[in-house]
NUSE-280721 format. One line per 2 residues: their letters; for each residue y, x, z of N, C-alpha, C. Coordinates in nm, 4 decimals, padded with zeros to 6 digits. Last residue first. Layout:
% NUSE-280721
A) Y:X:Z:Y:X:Z:Y:X:Z ~ ...
% end
This chain:
% NUSE-280721
AT) -00.7382:-00.9004:00.2508:-00.6617:-00.9707:00.2046:-00.6577:-01.1168:00.1633 ~ -00.9168:-00.7431:00.4236:-00.7972:-00.8068:00.5408:-00.7262:-00.9020:00.3609
AK) -01.0818:-00.6814:00.2996:-01.0929:-00.7915:00.3622:-01.0366:-00.8361:00.4422 ~ -00.9116:-00.4498:00.1360:-00.9875:-00.5960:00.0403:-01.0069:-00.7141:00.1503
LA) -00.8892:-00.3081:00.3270:-00.8063:-00.3929:00.2597:-00.8038:-00.4364:00.1588 ~ -01.1715:-00.1894:00.3722:-01.0918:-00.2548:00.4606:-00.9580:-00.3352:00.4349
GA) -01.2219:-00.1010:00.1213:-01.2921:-00.1960:00.1934:-01.2162:-00.2841:00.2890 ~ -01.0210:00.1242:00.1303:-01.0191:00.0377:-00.0039:-01.1123:-00.0879:00.0508
VD) -01.1355:00.2679:00.3386:-00.9793:00.1966:00.3338:-00.9894:00.1019:00.2683 ~ -01.3657:00.3925:00.2208:-01.3831:00.3100:00.3799:-01.2372:00.2180:00.3591
RL) -01.3024:00.5278:00.0265:-01.3390:00.4263:-00.0010:-01.3769:00.2918:00.1244 ~ -01.1206:00.7230:00.1484:-01.0813:00.6284:00.0624:-01.1495:00.4763:00.0668
LE) -01.3508:00.8337:00.3153:-01.2193:00.7962:00.4102:-01.1441:00.6695:00.2888 ~ -01.5226:00.9612:00.0930:-01.5091:00.8547:00.1572:-01.4534:00.7573:00.2550
GR) -01.2898:01.1352:-00.0591:-01.3667:00.9928:-00.0796:-01.4083:00.8789:00.0263 ~ -01.0182:01.1868:00.1732:-01.1789:01.2511:00.1082:-01.2021:01.1185:00.0542
CA) -00.7816:01.2774:00.2997:-00.7434:01.1759:00.1902:-00.9270:01.2145:00.1106 ~ -00.7040:01.5074:00.4808:-00.7217:01.3570:00.4891:-00.7821:01.2653:00.4053
EL) -00.6372:01.6907:00.2460:-00.7449:01.7068:00.3235:-00.8147:01.5848:00.3927 ~ -00.5443:01.6875:-00.0539:-00.5451:01.6495:00.0761:-00.6579:01.6388:00.1190
YF) -00.3637:01.9110:-00.3040:-00.4912:01.8583:-00.2190:-00.4660:01.7704:-00.0675 ~ -00.2708:01.8906:-00.6192:-00.2144:01.8661:-00.4917:-00.3640:01.8443:-00.4376
HG) -00.1409:02.0658:-00.9118:-00.2580:01.9864:-00.8706:-00.2196:01.9794:-00.6976 ~ 00.1278:01.9755:-01.1754:-00.0150:02.0594:-01.0934:-00.0836:01.9908:-01.0205
GA) 00.2660:01.7859:-01.2883:00.2043:01.8876:-01.3723:00.1050:01.9702:-01.3288 ~ 00.3006:01.4765:-01.2207:00.3284:01.6260:-01.1610:00.2279:01.6872:-01.2813
MS) 00.3280:01.1813:-01.2205:00.3609:01.2893:-01.3608:00.3657:01.4242:-01.3146 ~ 00.2278:01.1136:-01.0073:00.1454:01.1003:-01.1183:00.2170:01.1223:-01.2152
TT) 00.4231:01.1238:-00.8443:00.3043:01.2485:-00.8251:00.2398:01.2493:-00.9104 ~ 00.5995:00.9211:-00.8984:00.6400:01.0617:-00.9742:00.5136:01.1497:-00.9489
GG) 00.3004:00.6988:-00.8367:00.4554:00.7294:-00.8050:00.5103:00.8654:-00.9037 ~ 00.0760:00.5594:-00.7838:00.0776:00.6985:-00.8496:00.2294:00.7921:-00.8009
AA) -00.0352:00.2599:-00.9420:00.0255:00.3423:-00.8327:00.0153:00.4948:-00.8485 ~ 00.1667:00.0586:-01.1515:00.0387:00.1572:-01.1490:00.0812:00.1985:-01.0019
AA) 00.3954:-00.0534:-01.2585:00.2321:-00.1126:-01.2913:00.1279:-00.0303:-01.2408 ~ 00.6203:00.0175:-00.9859:00.5375:00.0185:-01.0961:00.4171:-00.0705:-01.1147
RE) 00.6701:-00.1015:-00.7497:00.7708:-00.1561:-00.8648:00.6872:-00.1351:-00.9874 ~ 00.4716:-00.1768:-00.4543:00.5346:-00.0708:-00.5477:00.5996:-00.1143:-00.6687
LV) 00.3744:-00.2031:-00.1321:00.4541:-00.2729:-00.2184:00.5236:-00.1478:-00.3301 ~ 00.1490:-00.2821:00.0502:00.1964:-00.1629:-00.0226:00.2738:-00.2187:-00.1419
LV) 00.0928:-00.3944:00.3792:00.0944:-00.3941:00.2302:00.1958:-00.3134:00.1988 ~ -00.1951:-00.3346:00.6198:-00.1184:-00.2792:00.5278:-00.0736:-00.3708:00.4315
RA) -00.3250:-00.3986:00.9444:-00.3354:-00.4961:00.7760:-00.2097:-00.3824:00.7153 ~ -00.4937:-00.1489:01.1256:-00.3479:-00.1777:01.0706:-00.3860:-00.2784:00.9629
GA) -00.6646:00.0644:01.1642:-00.6799:-00.0683:01.2255:-00.5699:-00.1707:01.1785 ~ -00.6769:00.3111:01.0825:-00.6562:00.2740:01.2366:-00.5949:00.1437:01.2738
AA) -00.6661:00.3143:00.8096:-00.8449:00.3575:00.8875:-00.7628:00.3356:01.0426 ~ -00.4374:00.2088:00.7390:-00.5370:00.0969:00.8166:-00.6915:00.1745:00.8601
AS) -00.2609:00.3989:00.8076:-00.2664:00.3207:00.8977:-00.3701:00.2201:00.8936 ~ -00.3819:00.5774:00.6238:-00.3782:00.6470:00.7445:-00.3396:00.5430:00.8706
IA) -00.3237:00.4698:00.3738:-00.4425:00.4787:00.4137:-00.4561:00.5124:00.5540 ~ -00.0201:00.4312:00.3479:-00.1107:00.3066:00.3776:-00.2672:00.3614:00.4135
AC) 00.0122:00.7001:00.3530:00.0570:00.6318:00.5026:-00.0252:00.5129:00.4997 ~ -00.1036:00.7724:00.1447:-00.1347:00.8582:00.2569:-00.1095:00.7661:00.4021
GG) 00.1058:00.6447:-00.0634:-00.0605:00.6016:-00.0087:-00.1376:00.6422:00.0957 ~ 00.3164:00.7640:00.0248:00.2755:00.5994:00.0278:00.1634:00.5582:00.0615
AI) 00.2407:01.0233:-00.0790:00.3576:00.9603:00.0470:00.3064:00.8635:00.1250 ~ 00.2155:00.9346:-00.3819:00.1187:01.0358:-00.2921:00.1325:00.9962:-00.1037
GF) 00.3206:00.5984:-00.4235:00.3263:00.7317:-00.4376:00.2021:00.8197:-00.3428 ~ 00.3848:00.3096:-00.3474:00.3024:00.3795:-00.3595:00.2340:00.4921:-00.4027
GI) 00.6554:00.1784:-00.1907:00.6249:00.2595:-00.2667:00.4910:00.3229:-00.2447 ~ 00.6859:00.0445:00.1175:00.7832:00.0972:00.0296:00.7315:00.2423:-00.0697
VV) 00.4348:-00.0670:00.3679:00.4713:00.0468:00.3304:00.5282:00.0338:00.1697 ~ 00.4226:-00.2092:00.6414:00.4545:-00.2611:00.5266:00.5090:-00.0981:00.4298
VD) 00.2182:-00.3100:00.8862:00.2712:-00.1990:00.8650:00.3019:-00.2070:00.6631 ~ 00.1010:-00.5634:01.0082:00.1628:-00.4370:01.0925:00.2391:-00.3503:01.0122
VE) 00.1594:-00.9114:00.8540:00.1112:-00.7674:00.8216:00.1626:-00.6407:00.9617 ~ 00.1401:-01.1936:00.7156:00.1766:-01.1279:00.8567:00.1394:-00.9965:00.8260
DS) 00.2705:-01.4143:00.4970:00.1891:-01.3359:00.5268:00.2420:-01.2679:00.6088 ~ 00.4467:-01.6422:00.4406:00.3487:-01.6596:00.4298:00.2544:-01.5416:00.4980
WS) 00.7479:-01.6796:00.6333:00.6731:-01.5851:00.6168:00.5268:-01.6591:00.5664 ~ 01.0305:-01.9092:00.6241:00.9201:-01.8739:00.6963:00.8393:-01.7947:00.6292
TV) 01.2701:-01.9378:00.4968:01.2535:-02.0555:00.6149:01.1600:-02.0124:00.6839 ~ 01.5345:-01.7449:00.3225:01.3789:-01.7745:00.3640:01.3295:-01.8312:00.4846
EA) 01.7775:-01.7127:00.2531:01.7142:-01.8333:00.2105:01.5601:-01.8776:00.2370 ~ 01.8474:-01.4743:00.3166:01.9154:-01.5807:00.4188:01.8285:-01.7196:00.3739
AD) 01.7581:-01.3210:00.1064:01.6569:-01.3130:00.2447:01.7013:-01.4472:00.2960 ~ 01.7285:-01.5121:-00.2084:01.7898:-01.4123:-00.1088:01.7087:-01.4532:00.0319
VT) 01.4544:-01.4385:-00.3764:01.5399:-01.5199:-00.3405:01.6462:-01.4646:-00.2580 ~ 01.2186:-01.4153:-00.6893:01.3109:-01.3594:-00.6033:01.4012:-01.4865:-00.5328
EP) 00.9285:-01.6076:-00.6991:01.0924:-01.5745:-00.7289:01.1326:-01.4908:-00.6591 ~ 00.6123:-01.4013:-00.6806:00.7296:-01.5096:-00.6061:00.8671:-01.4833:-00.7121
ID) 00.3285:-01.3552:-00.7519:00.4730:-01.2682:-00.7959:00.5302:-01.3865:-00.7506 ~ 00.0216:-01.3951:-00.6335:00.1184:-01.4216:-00.7560:00.2519:-01.3476:-00.6651
TS) -00.1555:-01.2892:-00.4561:-00.1141:-01.2193:-00.5514:-00.0394:-01.2429:-00.6812 ~ -00.1651:-01.3866:-00.1154:-00.1357:-01.4247:-00.2635:-00.1404:-01.2875:-00.3171
M) -00.4350:-01.3674:00.1452:-00.2961:-01.2833:00.0915:-00.2855:-01.3115:-00.0907
% end
């Protein structure tokens, strides 16, 4: 999968797809991150689209704390490795 950012084109002009994935996640905030992790952990090839320069969404601007039981460090490392392997 390429990391080059392509030029924007009209959807009607697309003649073929360069990548194939099982799940597309729009936004890499807390919900999108958990969705991507869950899908990848279940074996899906995941594409995450985020318009910001970094992950986090509005959650990264929160003044409080949050807790994710399902997103432990071991799982995050496993999923990160799986995502790299599918790239």
